[in-house]
N, C-alpha and C positions, 0 to 999 in steps of 0.2 A: 522540450527536451533539447539540450545542446551538448550531448556527449554520451553519458551513461544510459543504460537501459533499465526500465522499471516496468513490470507488467504483473498481471494477476492471473491466477488459475483458481478454479472452484471445484471442491469435492464436497457434496452435500451442503451443509451450512458453514463449512470452513473455507475462507478465502486465504490463499497464500500469495503474498507479494514477493516477487523475485527481483533482486537488484544485481546488476553486473556492470562493471566498468573495466577500464584498462589503464595502463601507466600513462597514456596520453591524456586521460580525462580525470585521473586522480582517484584516491581511496575514499571509501564511504565515510562521511562525517555524521550525517543525520538521515534517518528514515522516519518520517512522521506519517502515521495513519490517521485519517479523519473519518468520522462517521456522522450520519444523521440518524438520530434515534426515532423510533416510531411513536414514542410517548414523550411528554414533557414539552419543551420549547420547540422541538423539531429543528433547531439550528445546528448547523454543522460545527463539530468541535473535535479537537485532537483526542485520541483515545490511547490507552495503554496497549502496546503490542510487543510482546517479547521478541527480541531480535536474535536470530541464530546467525552469527558471523562465520561464514565458511572460509573466507580469506579477507584480506584488505580490499579486494575487488569484487567480492561476491557475498551476498547475505539473503536471508529469507525471514519474513515475519508472517505469522499466522494469526488470524482473528476470526471470530464467529460472527455470522450475519444475524444471529438470533436477536430480535428486538431492534433491528436497524432497518432503515429504508435503503441505505447504501453505505458502502465504504470506498475510500480511495486513498492514494498515498502520494507523497512527495519525497524525493531524496536529493541530497546535495553532497558533493565531494569536496575534498580539501583544496581543489583548484577552482572552487566556486562554480562548478558545472552542475546542472540540475536535471532531474527527470521527474515526470509525473504520470500518473495513470488516469484513465477515464474512471468514472464511478462504476463500481460493481453493484448492481441492484440486487436486492433480496428477491427471492421467489415470490411471485404473486399469482395465485391460481396455477401453480406448477409451471410458470414461465418467467423468464427474466425480461423486464420491460425497460 
């Protein structure tokens, strides 16, 4: 991360990615969510994530953990500043590992 902030919160099976920036770091250009599915190739791949833009400097995206080993996100601003999250693991035996 070299400027903007990007983090996740979890409620049940829903992960919310939160993006915030400032005029110093630029406005949001892209927010990409990646997931590793529990079935199939098990390779990480971008996934559809509806973006709720609160302002040029703030946005959220919500995704379900259902059928996934983990999700994570990356964001970039118009000033080419970026942020990324750690992986948010799915629950396994009622614990995040």
